[in-house]
C-alpha positions in Angstrom: 2.5 -1.0 -22.5 3.3 -4.6 -22.2 0.3 -6.9 -22.1 2.5 -10.0 -21.7 3.4 -9.1 -18.1 1.8 -10.2 -14.9 -1.3 -8.1 -14.1 -0.7 -8.0 -10.4 -0.9 -4.9 -8.3 1.9 -2.4 -8.8 2.9 0.8 -6.8 3.4 4.4 -7.9 7.1 3.7 -8.8 6.3 0.8 -11.1 3.3 2.6 -12.6 5.5 5.6 -13.4 8.1 3.4 -15.0 5.4 1.4 -16.9 3.9 4.6 -18.3 7.3 6.3 -18.7 6.4 9.3 -16.6 7.6 10.9 -13.4 6.1 9.7 -10.0 4.9 13.3 -9.5 2.9 13.1 -12.7 1.1 10.0 -11.3 0.4 11.8 -8.1 -1.0 14.8 -10.0 -3.3 12.5 -12.0 -4.6 10.9 -8.8 -5.4 14.4 -7.4 -7.2 15.5 -10.6 -10.6 13.8 -10.5 -11.2 14.4 -14.2 -8.2 12.3 -15.2 -9.9 9.2 -13.8 -6.7 7.3 -13.5 -7.5 3.8 -12.2 -5.8 4.1 -8.9 -6.8 2.1 -5.8 -5.9 3.2 -2.2 -4.7 0.2 -0.2 -3.9 1.3 3.3 -1.7 4.4 2.8 -0.4 3.3 -0.7 -1.8 3.7 -4.2 -2.0 0.6 -6.3 -2.6 0.0 -10.0 -3.2 -2.8 -12.4 -1.4 -2.7 -15.7 -4.5 -3.8 -17.6 -6.5 -0.9 -16.1 -3.7 1.5 -17.0 -3.7 0.2 -20.5 -7.5 0.6 -20.8 -7.2 4.2 -19.4 -4.5 5.1 -21.9 -6.6 3.7 -24.8 -9.7 5.5 -23.6 -7.9 8.8 -24.2 -8.6 10.0 -20.6 -4.8 10.2 -19.9 -4.5 13.2 -22.2 -6.7 15.4 -19.9 
């Protein structure tokens, strides 16, 4: 987690790299409602903000 980076919108590939997980893991988290990953659908693509991902990790919800 790098809070010094730009907090613009990122896609699944960048989110997976940022969290050091596989893209399929991100997709599985999106499908699981209880994970509450902060994902936003823009058109046909999923988008994320790094600050929201950081807060989600710190909340402990990523371990569900």
